[in-house]
N, C-alpha and C positions, 0 to 999 in steps of 0.2 A: 106944620110938618116936623119941625122939632122936638114937639112931645109924641107926638107919633113913635119917632124913631129913640125916644128915648124910655118909651114906654116898652115898646119892642125890648130892647137893652137889656130891659130892667126883667121882663117876662121870660128874656134866653138864661138870664141868669139865676131864677126863681126854679126855672125847669133842669136847669143841669143841679142844681144844690139837693133840689128834690131828687132826682137823678144818683147822686153820689151817697144822700143822706145813709147810713145805717140805722134801720127803722127796728127791728132786733134784736141786737148787739147779743145776750142770750144765747140766739140760734146758731149762732156763728160757729160752734164748736161742731154741730152736725151736718156743717154744709164745706167746710174744710178741706174735703176729701175730692171736691168738685175741682181745684186749686189747680190739681195736679192733670195732668193728660190724661194718666191711668184711668180717673175719675169719672173723666166721658165715656174713655168705651167701657167703662161696668157701666153708666148709665143706657149705652147705644145698645149692649147686649142684652140689658134686662127688658127693653123697648122692645128690640128682634123675638124676647123669647114672652112676650107676651104680646106681640102682631101673629106669632105663631099658635100659640096657643089659641086666641080669639077669632082670628079672621082667616089664617089659610096657611097649608105648608110650605108656601115661597120663605115665610118667616125663618125657618129651619137654616135654611142655606146661608141667607145675613148674620145669623145668630150662630152659624158653626166660624161662617168668616170671618170674625170679631174677635168672636174667643179665640180660634187660630193666633190671631194678629199681635191680639195683647199677652198671651202664651211664650207667643217667641217673643217680644218687648223685653218681656220681665223672665224670661231664662235666660236668653240668648247672653247677656248681660252678669249675672248671677255667675252663671259655667265661664264666662271666658275671665271674671274677677276671683276663681279661685285657682286659676294657674297663675299667677303675676304676686311676685313681693314686688316691693320696690325699698329704696334710700335714699334720704333727702345730705347731701355733704355742703358744704361752703370750703371755699380757699383756704378761709381764715377761720383763726377763732375768737379775734377781735377787731370791731371797725369803729367808726363813728355816723355819728348823721350826715345826712347828703352825702356821705362817703360809697361808691359804688361797688359789690361788691359778686365774686361770681360764685354762681347757684348751681349745683350738677345732679343731677335727680337719676339714679340707675334703674331700669324696669327691666328684670327676667321674666321669662315668660315660657311656659316648659308644657306649655299646649302644642300639638302639632299644624296650629289654624294660628294665622296672622290677628293678632287685636289691634282693632279702630276706636275711633270715639274717644281715646283715653281726655283727660284733663285732672290739675293739679290743684286740689281744692283747699280754700283755710290757709291759715297760720302765717300770712305775709301782710295784709290788710290790719287798717285800725279798727280795734273792736265796735268803734260806733261804726264800720261800714257794712251798709245791709242791704250792698249791691246785690248778692248772690253769684258776680262772673269770678270765671276761675282765675285762676294767677295767672295759670297758662295751659293751650291746651297741645296735646301733643301729636305726633304724629305715630304712622303703625310699627307695630314692635313685632319682628319677623318672627317664627315657629320655631323654636328650641333656641333662642336666642336671648342676648342681654343685651338692651339700646339702653346709651347716655344721652341724654338732654341735658345742656346748657344754656345759662339765660346771664343778663346782668339786673338786680336788684339791688335800688338804691333804699336804704331804709329811711324810713318818715321820722321815724321816732325813736325817742332813750327804750331800751330794755334788752328784751332777748327774743330773738329768733330761732324758731319762727313762734309766734302769739300762742295758738295753740295746735293740737297733733294736727300735720296736714294728711290728706286723705286720698287716695286715686279714685276718681267717678269715673263712669261710663254707663253711655245710654246706647248705644246702639247697637241696634239699627233705625227704631223709630223712635227713640228718646222719650216713649214712655214709662222708664222709671230705672233712677238712678241707682245702678251698683256700688258701693264704696267697697275700698279697704284702705287702715290706715299704714302710714307712710314710716318707717323708721328713720328715727337723726341719734345719729350715735352722740355727735357732738354739736350741742346749740351756740346760735352767735350770742355772745355779748355786744350790744350797739349804746357807746357809750356816746354823754351831750357833748355836742359840738362845743370846742371853744374860740375866746377870741384873745386878741392881742389886745393887753392894758398897758396904759404908756406910763412908763414908771412906778415906783412905789415906795410905800410910805418910809419914811426914814427909818434906816437898823442901824440899833443898841442895843444887840444883845450882847449877852453878861455870859455865854455857854463859850467854853474854847473848844475850837475843832481841826482838827486838818485841813478840813474842808467849810469856805464860807465866806463872809463876805471880812475885809478888812478892815479893822478898827484902830481909831489912834490908845490903843491901848502895846502896853510892852510885850514883846516875842521874836520870832526869829523869822518874818516874811514881809513884801512888801519895801516899804519906803522906810526912810530914817525918818525917825519921830524928834531924837534929844540923845543927848549922851548923861552917862550914868558915870560914878564909883565901879571900879573893878568890885566884883563879889567872886567867893570862889565858886567854881566851879564855872566861870565864862567863858566862853571859849577864846582863842588868844588871837581871831580870824576878826573877832571884834572891834578889837583895839583901834581907838584913833589916836595916832602915834603923834599928830601933832596938837593935840588937846592932852597928854602925856608929858608930853617932853613942856609946857609951859608951866604944866600943875605939878609938876615931878611928881605925880601920882598915877598908878592904873586909871585910864577914861577907857570906858567898854562907848561903844554907837549903840543904842536900843532902834529898835525896827518896829512894823508893825504886827499885829496877830491875826490869826481865823477866828472869827467871831461867830456864832450861832442865834438863832432867836427863836422861842419858841410862837408858834401861829396857832389859833384856833380858828376854822373856820365854819359854823353853825348856821345849818336850815333846817324850818320845819316844816316839811312838806304837806302834812298832816290839812285836811280839807277842814276851815275856820268856819266857825258858825254863822248861819247867816248867807251864805255864798253859796251857790249853784255850783255842783261837780261839773259842769260843762265850762260853765268859766274861767273854773280855779285847774283844772289841770291843765291848759295853757300858760296861765300864770307861774303854775308849778314847775312845767319842762322850764322859763326860763330862770325861777331860780337856781336847778342845775346845773344852767349851762353858767350862771356866773358863778357860782361855787366850783365848779369844773375849772374856768378863768382862771381863778384864785389861784387856787389849789398850783394850777402849773405855773402864774408867774412866780409865788412865794418859794414854789420850788425848784424852779432857778435861780433863784437869789439867794438857794443856798438854806432857805429857811426849815428850821425842823417843824413839820406839819401834820394835825390834829383835823379830822372832819370829821362834826358831828350831825348823821341825819337824824332827826325827829327824835328817838328813844336811843338808837346806837352810836357809837364814840368810834371810830376807827383811827387807826396809831399807826401813822407808817414807822418802819426802825428807823436808828440813824445813819448807817447802811444804803438807806433805799434809792437806787437808780435812778425810779422814778417814782408815778404816784398811779399803778397801775393799778392796786388794790383799792382807792381809792374812788376809784371811775368805775371800777370791778362792781363794786359795792349801790352806786349811784345807777351803775345799769339792770342793777337787780331788784333798785327799791319796787315796790309796788303799793298799789292803793289803799291796801289796808293796812300801809304802814310797815309791813314783813318783807322782808327780803328773800326774792325767790331760789328755791335750792339748786343749784349749777348741777350740769350735765357729767362735771367730770369732778373730784376733787380738788384739781390743782386749778381750775377756774375761777378760783376768786383770787390767790395768790398767798403768800405767810403774810403777815398782818395781823396785830393784834385787834379784835373788836370786841368791846363789853358793853354792856346795858349801861345806860346812866339815866340817874333823877334828871329834875329836872333843874336843881339848883347846885350842879355838879361842879366843883373847881378845880379852876388849871394852874400847873404851876406857878410859881413866881414871876413875874417877867413876862407873862407872856401877854402876845396882840391877838384878842379877843374881836371877834369880825363874827358880826351875825347879819346876813343876807334874808331882806324881809322885802314887803311888800306896804307900800303906803297902807293897804288893807288891815292886815296884819302889824301895823306901827304902833300904833293905838293900845293895843292889846300886850304888846312884847316890852315898850320903851319905859313903862313905870316902873318894871321889875328886872329891869338887866341893867347890868353896867358895862355889857359891851359895846365896841363902836359898831356903827351903824356901817351896811352899804345898801344903800337906797334902790331898787329895783322895781320900775315903773313904764307904762306903757305910755306915749308920746301926746293920747290925751285923758293920760292921770296927773297933773302937777301937784307937785306936794304941798304948795298952797292952797289947793282947794279941799286936799281931806287932813290936815298936817294944820293944827293949829299953832302959830308961832310961839319958839320956844319953849317947844315938848321934842326934848332928844336935836335940837336939830346941831348944836355942837359939836353931835359925836359923829355927823358923819363924813366918813371917809372917801365915798367912792358913790357918787348918784350915777346910777347904769339907766340910762333912757334902752327899751326893746331899739325903739324906730331907730335908734342908731347904731345898735348893733347889727341891727338886718341891712343896715349902708354900710357896713364894717368905718364905722367911726368909734374909735381907740376912744376908751371914755378917759377922762383925767381925773388922779386922785386929787382930792383936797386938801388942805392946811387944815389942823384941826382948827376950830372955832368959825369957820370961814362959814359965811350963808350961803344957803345953800336955792340957787336960783333954776329956774325952769333957763333948759338948755338952746 
């Protein structure tokens, strides 16, 4: 009995596989039109016409009815869309991954008839989404009026929204044919990578004096007292140490700390490495952007002078930059082909210096260079690189499994686990030379 049941299941699977197998893939392009509802109506009209010609006049009634329904289903949405215009706007210019934004669609109807069955398609789902579902279905737009539709959208990934030009589609009343009209988008939305809090920061030993920065144990006029020295011409009388002056019988002044800044260059190579699939690398690349953006935020909060290299492009912040908006804008605009997408307005990227760089570009003396990389990229880059490493790895991909002992291990300053960030666990900085073990 068990053998018979197994045979029946095997026979059912074979029949199912035979029914879903494409025996003639070369002929598919000739029957694709049958996937649309209007294709079946055209087929039915041809069949009714054949019946009318061969069998009897009753087929003409059926043929006329099918043709009338087909024409109404095609012409009605086409004429309705000719009287519409639409514009899409966002409530802000920039947002972050997983941060809700308000989207407003304004539709103007110039016809004296109400328009039903509108839907907004394309532009908000990921490029890999092939579901074909509309972004949002719209209600009725009254005659000679303007309707506004608002909803909340949560960006799933870094980039520029909308991804593609949105369209209004309408298949009313029968859904036989979808008539489309493009939607204008005056200003696009820049979606920044998500950022995370990093615990601590590497020891600062800057050598560039600045108005703002980290207080250093160097002579200056800010912070705490660090010692005394003999008076020099031009010193302020406010800094004279009167007790030491009386004891030494000469003018002695107090020395205080000073603000210093240090350059830091954060580099990542988002290009697809050889021998890896685009689907797998796409997710890892997004984590590289998130970690690099988090590093930029952390160093900027500690008053570092920041440079960021994205592939072959170097973004340099001005010394008086109040935020890292230009760097995050460039990260949002980076596309798969290694180029930065054109912004919708000139001020979308902000005022910053960007320049193409070659592989071995040199940085200023004393610059802390951090290379944000994955274990897969590490073997390709570690041999020809002198930067300190920020290693980004998934929870199942440990350093010891893909990285031979001693190869660049002493240069790891921070190891970031993707599973830790997903649980909002802050990574810890590693002292130079410390061995990097599994978290």
